Structure formats: C-alpha cells, structure tokens
N, C-alpha and C positions, 0 to 999 in steps of 0.2 A: 299279340295285339292288345293294346290298352283299352279297357272298357271304362267309359266315363258315365257314371250313373246320373240319371235325370235329377234326382233329389239333391245330389252333391253339387251339381252345377247350379241349380236354382237357388239353393241356400247360400252358396258362395257369392252369387250376384247380389242377393238381398243383403247379405252381411256387408259387402263392399259399399253399396250405396248408403247404408246406414253409417258406416265408418267414415266415409268422406263428407257426410253432412255435418259432422262436428269436429273432425280432425283435419287441420291443414297439413300438407306435406311438410316435414321438418326442414327440408332444404329451402322451401319458400319462406318459412318463418325466420330462419337464420338470416337469409338475405334481406328480409324486411327489417329485421332488428338492426342489421348493419346500416341500412338506409336511414333508419331512425337516428342512429348515433351521429351520422355525418350531415343530416339535414340542417340547413341554416334558415329556411323559411319558417317562421312561427306557425303560420296557418297549415302548412304541409306537415310539419312535425306533430302538431296537435291531431291532425287527421290520421296519421300513421299510428299515433299513440292509441287512438280509439280502436283502430283495426286490430292492433296487437292485444289490447285488453279484451276486446270482444273474442278474439281467437282463444285465449286462455279460458275465458268464461264458458265458451262452447265446449271445449275439450273437457272441462271439469263437469259441466252440467249435462253433457250429451244432448245438446240442442243445436239446431242449424246455425251455421256461420252466417248465412244470408237468408232472408225471407224468400228469395227466389231460389228454391232448391233445385232448379235447373231442369233441362231436358236430358234424359238419360242417353248417353252415347257409349257404345260398347265396341271395342276393337277385339277381334278374335283372330288368333293364329292357331289353326287346327292342324295337328300333326297328321301326316298321311297314313300313319299306322294306328290311328285312333278309331274306335267304333263307339257308337252311342248306345247305351243301354237305356233307351227312352222311347216313350210313345208320342211325345210332343216334338214338334220341329224345334230347331235351334232358336229361331225367332220367338216361338211360343215360350220356350224355357227362359229366354232373356226377359220377356214381358212378365212372366210370372215372378221372376226374381225382383224386378222393378216394382211390381204390384205389392209384393210382401213388404219391401223396404218402405215404400211411400205410405202405406197404411198401417205401419207398425204402431200400435197404440201407445207404446212408451216414448216414441219420438216420431210423431206423425209429421210427415213432410208435405209441403204444399204441392198440390196437383195443379200443374200449369199447362199441361198439354191439351190442346183443343182439336177435336175431330172436325172434319169438313172445313178446312182453313179458309177457303174462298166463299163459304156459304154461311151455315148456321153457327160455326165456331163453337161447338158444344164441348164442354169440358169432359174428358174421359173419366175423371174422378179418381184415377189411380196412376196418373202420369205415364200410362202406356199409350201407344207402343214406343219401345225404345228405337233409337237409330243404331243399327248394327252394321259394322264393316267386317267383312270376312277375308281371310287369306289362308290358303292351303299351303302348308310348309312341310318339309321333311321332319320326321320325328314321331314320338309316341306320347306326346302330352298336348295339352291345350293351354295356350297363354292368353290371359284375359286382362284387358284394361277397362275399368269402369270410370267414366267421367261424367260429372254433372255440370252442364254449361248453362249459365244464366242468360236470359234474353238480352240484358243490357250490353253484354260483351258480344254475343252472337250477332246482334243487329249492326255492329260496327265492322263486320267482316267486309273485306274489299278484294276485288279481283280486277286485273287489267291485262290485256294482251299487248305487251310492249313489243316494239320492233327489236330485232336482235342487236342493233347498235345502241339502243337506249340504256340509260343508267338505272339499275335497280335501286341504288342508294338514293338518287334524285327522286324517284317515284315514291319511295317510302317516306322520305322527309317532306315531300309535298302532301302526302296523303294522311299521315298521322295527325297533323293539326285539324284536318277536316273531320276526324272521328270524335272530336270533342272529349268530354270526360264521362260520357255515359257508360264507358267500359270499366270505370272505377280503377284508374291507375292509383298507385303503382302496381303493375302487373307484368305480364310476359307477352311479347309479340311472337307469334308463330308465323313463319313465312315458308311458302311452298313455291319452288321454282321449277318450271319445265313440265314435261308430259303434255297433257291436254288441259283445257280449262278445269274440268272436274277433277282431274288428277292433282293439279296444283292446289285446289282447295282442300282435298283430302290430305295432301302432304302437310299443308299449313296446320290443319287440325291435329294431325298425328304428332307433329313436332312438339306440340305443347305438352305431350305426355312425358317428355324427358325431364330429368332432374335439373334444377337450377345449378349451373356449373360455370357461369361466366367468369367468376373469380379465379377458378383454376385455369381457364383459358388465358386470362390476362397474365397470370403468373408464368405460364410456360411458353406463351406465344403461339401464333397461328402456324399450322402445318399444311394448309390447303386453302383454296379460294373461298370455300364456304366459311371456314373459320375466320378468314380475313374479313369477310362481309359481316359476320356476327360482331366482331370487335368494332368495326367502323360504325355499324348501325347503333350499337349499344352506346358508344360515345356521342354520336351525333343526334340521336333521338333524345337522349337526356339533355343535350345542350339546347334543345328547343325550349326548355324551361317550363313545360306544361305542369309537371309536378303532381303530387298526390291530390286526387280529386279535381285536377285541373286548376288548382288555386295558385300555381306557380311554385317552383322549387327545384331542387337538385336532382331528384329521382323521379323519372316518369316510367322507366322500365327497369325491372330487376334482372332481366335476361332477354336475349333475342335468340330464338331457335330457328334453324333453317334445315329443311330437307329438300333435296333436288332429285330430278329424274330426267333422263334423256328426252329431248324434244325435237320437233320438226325444224329443219334448217331455216324455215321462214318465220319461226315462232319464238317468242319468249314470254310464255304465260307466267304471271306472278300473282300469288294470292297472299293475303295477310289476314290473320285472325288473332285478336287479342284474348288473353286470359286475364280475368279481373282479379281484384283483391280476394275474392272467394275462390281461389285456385283449388280445384277438387278433382283428384284422380287417385286410383288405387290399382296396383298391379299384382296379379297372382297367377300361379300355375296349378293345373289339375293333372295328376298322373294316375288316377284310378284308385288312389289309396284313401280317398275321403274328401270332404269339403275343405276349402282353403282356410288357413288360419291367418288372420290379420293381427299382428302384434301392436298394441297401443303404443304410441310414442311416449318418450320420457318427458313429462311436463317440466322437469328441471331444465330442459334444453330451451324452454321459451325465454325470451328476453324479459328481464325484470322491469316491466313497464306496467304501471297501474294508473290508467287515466281516471280522474275524478273531476266533477264540475268545478271550474275555477270561478268562484264568486267575486274575486277581486278584480279580474280583468273582463268579466262578462256581465251583461246587464240582465237582471231578472225581469221577465215580462209576464204580466197577469193577463192571460187570454180572455178571461171572463169580463174584464173591464176595458179591453183594448179599443182604442178609437182610431179613426183614420188619421187624425193629427199626429198621434204617437207613431203610427206606421211611417208617415211621411218624414218623421224626424230621424229615422235610422240612417246610418252611414254605411257606405260600402266597406265590407270587411269586418264590420262590428260583430262581435260574438254575443249571442243572446242565450238565455236559459228560459225556455218556455214552461209556463205553469198554468194549469187550468184545463178547460175543455176545448178540444179541436175536433173538426169533422175530417173524414177521410173520403177519398174518391180517386179513381184512376180512369183508364180508357173507357170501359163499358159504362160506368156511371156518368161520365161526362157526355157520352153520346146519348144516353137516355135523357139526361137533363136537357140537352139541346132539342131533342125531339119533343119533349113535354112542353118546353117554352114555346116552340113553334106552333103547337096545337092550343096554346093558351091554358094549359093545365097547371094546377097548383103542384109545387114540388113537395116531397115528403118531409123536407127539412128547411128551416129558414137560415140562409147563409148571411144575413145582415150582420155586418161587423164581425164576421167569423173568419177563421183561418182554416184552410184545407190542406191536408197532408196526403201527398200522392203515395199510397202504400197499398199493398195486398198482403196482409199478414198470414203467417202460418197459424193453423188451428192450435188452441191451447191444449196442454196436457196437465194432468195432476192439478196443482193449485194455481196454475197460471191464469191470469185474466185474459191474456192474449199471447200467442207465440211470437217468435222473432218477427220484428216489424220495421225493417229498414226501408229507406226511401226507394222509389222506382224512378226511372229516368224522366225528368220533367219535360223534355222537349216533345214527348208524345202528346202532351196536353197543350202545346203551344197554340194549336188552331182553335182551342176552346177558350183561351184566356180572355180575349176581348168580350165574349159573351158572358163569361162568369163575372167579370168585373163590372160590366155595364148593366147587367140585367138581374143579378142575384143579390147584390149587396156585399159580396165577398171583398175582403180588404187585404188579404195576404195569402201566400202559398208556400208550401214546404215540399221539397223534392231533392233529387240528386242531379248533379251535373249542371251544364249551362242552359240558358234559354236562348231561343233564336230571335232574329230581328223583330218578327211580328209580335211575339210575346213581350219583348222588351219595350216596344213602342206602346203596347196596351198598358203595361205597368207604369210607364212614364205619364201617359195620358191621364190615368186614373189615380196618380199619386199613390200607387200601391207599392208592394215590395215582394221580392222572391227570396226565400230563405233556403239555404242549402244544408241538408243533413248529410252525414258521412255514409256513403255506400260501403258495405262491408262491415258494419257495426250493428247488425240487426238485433242481436240478443242483448247487447248493451242498451240499445234504445228501448227494447221491450221491458227491461227492468225498471224503466222510469214511467211506464204506463200503469196507472193505478186502478183504473176501471176501463172497461170497454163494453159497448153494447151496439147492436145493429140498429141504425137509425133510419135506414131506407134501402130499398132494392135488395131485400134479403135473398132473393132468388139468384143473385149474381155471385153468391159464395164469397170467395176471398176478394172479389171486386165490388162487394156491397159498400154502401156508405155506413161507416162506423162513427161513433162518437167516443173518442179517447179522452180520459183525464190524465194529463201528464204532469210530471214533476221534474223540473230542471232538465228538460230535453235540450241538448246542445245543438245550436244551429248558427250559421254564419249568414250575414246579410250579403247575398250574392248579387242581387240587382236592387238598387235603391229607388226611391221615388223620382229621381231625376233620370233614370235609365242607365246609370253607370253599372257595368257588370265587372265583377272581380275576375270572372273567367276570361275577360279580355285584357284587363289591366295587369293581373297577376303574372300570367305567362310572359307577357312583353317585358315586364320588369325583370323577371328572373332570367329570361333569355339574354338580356343585356348584361346582367350581373355575371352569368356563367361565361359569357364571352370575354370577360376580363380576368377570369380565373386561369392561371397559366398551366394548370395540370388538369387532365381529364377526370371527370367524375368516375369513380371506380368503387 
C-alpha cells in the first residue's frame, strides 16, 4: 500500500499553484499563437498580441498572468490502495498548499476568497479554503489537478435544464452572446451534459482541464456524437464574430470541451463554463516517492510576438490635463495611450462611495475631471511599485455609473468587457466615455505603472482606491460620448464578415 506523506502533498499543491500563476499551458499558447496568425480584425489581433506578450513576460519574470489569481480548485483521484501518512485532513492539506502558494514572498498572489459570502464578506487573506473535488479510483497513487479560476470567467457560468428533444447547439449559440466579454475571450468553453444539475456543472468544469486538441480532432474527424458536437460548436461559436475581448474577430474560442454522463429519461441538463485568456491548470501524480516535479515549459515554443505601444496609430492622452471636451471628442474604436495620474476603484470602493454620498460625507479623494480604473492589483514584490494590475469586469460597476458621473466629477472609466444599457445611457447623458483595457495582460499593464499609492479606503486591501501614474497604458474607446459601444458594433460586423467566408474558422 502506497503511503502519501503529508509534506509531499502540501508542497506539491503549493508548487503547482505557483507554477500556474506564471506559466500558461503550452497547448493553449500554441493555439493562441495560431489564432493570432489568422486573425483579420485589427482590434482583436492587437488584443491577442498583448496577451501573448504578457504571457512570455510572466513566464520570464515569474509573476502572475492575471491580477485575478483565481479561486483554488483541486480535482483529486485517490487510489484505493493509498494510505495517508498525515495528521491533517485532505481538505486541510489542500488549504495549506494554497496558503503557502498565495503567500510566497517571491511571487505573492492576490487573495480573493471572501469568508461569509452572504454577510460580512471578509477576506481570508490567504485564498483559502480551496474548492476540492474527490474521486476514489482503483490504484496506488493520487492524481491531482490544480486550477486557478478567475471570477470574470466563473461569473459567466451557465446552466439550463433542457427538454430531451431540445437542441444543445441552439442553447449554446443563444447563450454565449449573453455572456458578454467578461470571461476574456479567446478562451475555452467547457460543457457538461447529463447526470443531474450539479453533476453537469462539475463535468463542465472538469472538461476544461483537458489539453487543447481541437486541431487534431479537425484533422482526423469525429468518431462519436460528443466529438461531432465539439466540432459543430467550435465552428458556430466562432462564427458569432464575438472575437478577442468581445471586439469582433475570427476567434472567440480556441477549443470546445465536452464531458457527458447518463441522465434521467425526462432530463437533459446542460452546463457551460468558460475558461478565460488566463487559462491555468497543472496535472501531477504522487506515488509515495516524494513531491511532484513540474518541468518549466520551453520558452522557445512561445510565438515570436512582442507587443509595444503604437504611437503612430494611437493617440497619447495626458490624464493630468484631461477635460470633458477632450473626452467627448473620442471616437468608438479609437486607441489611446494614457499618461499621467489615474485613480482606481472597484466593487467595494464604489459601494462605500455610494454610502458616503448618501450620508453627505466628504470623499477621501476628489474625482473632478479624473479617470477611474477598475482594478484590484496584486501586491508588489522586490522593486515593483505595484504587482500585475489588469482590468476587472466593468459591468459590475454599471449600477454605480450614473452616481459617479453625476455626483463626483468623474469624466471617464477604464475596465474590461462591455457595459450594460444603464451604464451606456449614463455615459451618453454625461458625455463621458468608457475605455477598455485588455483582460489577460496584467503584467504588461503593470510595467507601465510608474508610481502607486493608496489614496483612500486602505482597509479594503486590493479593493482600496489607489492613485497610479501610468505611461503609455493602452486602451480602446469602447463606449463614446454618444453611447456607441464597440462591443455591440464589432461582433455584428465580424459575424456578417465571417458569414461570407466560404471555409470554417480553424
């Protein structure tokens, strides 16, 4: 009987979460590189270039791919002939591994897990507890998959109890556009079919752990119904034209994964969970011989893509002298390079601002003629002024947009993904603008942040209000002062274009 030592298990989990924080799976990177080569949309191609450049920088610098370093998800397959040489429970060992990884002083990761989710929502400070899924299988070893799932993609998870005669393809094609771009495409769709509702969701999540291999499936052809569905959905989802970051383009998904399970005769439960541009998972086995060894990927395998600010096609903006008239002059799809000082703030800060204004209290910062960046950065290490600091999903701040524009003097906002109707109307009403930064390029963005200081609400940790001084921070005008949104116009344009292309996107 194999004995798995407590320390070997804990350290292997810790090493895995550190590893996936800065190394993309090579299969994903190769698929993204191929998508970059065939992309015809300039906006989407630029976004993919930023993601690929960010990926290499993170692999070289051992810093997080995304500022949202994810909630820790662990899949365990425990052999029936295994015994544990441990005093902690398996859950406790998983949590200790996560704790070590997220508090590693050489590459500190962002703690995003909140305790008491329906109440105080207090940060656990170490990203524990992990979400652990167990399976007892024949054998004498332990198979472990560690994954870090960001909130932007997790929040787009979907489930529906279809009727047995309903079309799964129709449901997916109807549902994917409702997910917006907050899941940071291009990514992977995981689909679970059958079982019960909770089983379908678990199947969808587990399917995302498999390598990207749609190109191999295309080459050999489908051999069963699940593979037929994968091919059909891959072609038809990409034909929606959503594209990288929702800007419109040829590639929305790099693969579609499906796992199924027998289900009740009256049922057809279907779940869908996306994996974002920060696809992060690592697989290893423990057989009692010591901790797992994770071999670093060969950086020569990364595509030769090196994004730099394009000063010929982009407009430099001085944030320190920005006026409402200048903001109102920006056009949809225009690319800007931001320079100067901007404020930050996200969910908790906006809620506190709302409460303070309702009580007639003075805010800790003056937002007059300022730009706010929706971000929760990673803590800095070594000589950094700030850790990876990519944008968070802007739609979560939609309900605060009218208040911020009407009552604080704010004139523009930066985030990722689309804005909803209420926010767009507020932007139009106040002749403001919403600027989109690329999700999945957090370390690249951070390199352009020259100074950072906490300007308010220090007790909120990563959700505090910071003041950043930025140099050539790349953004796209996603909603202009007239209320035109490129997240509406871009996918429509590219869906029409793709419909005229005689061959499938592959």
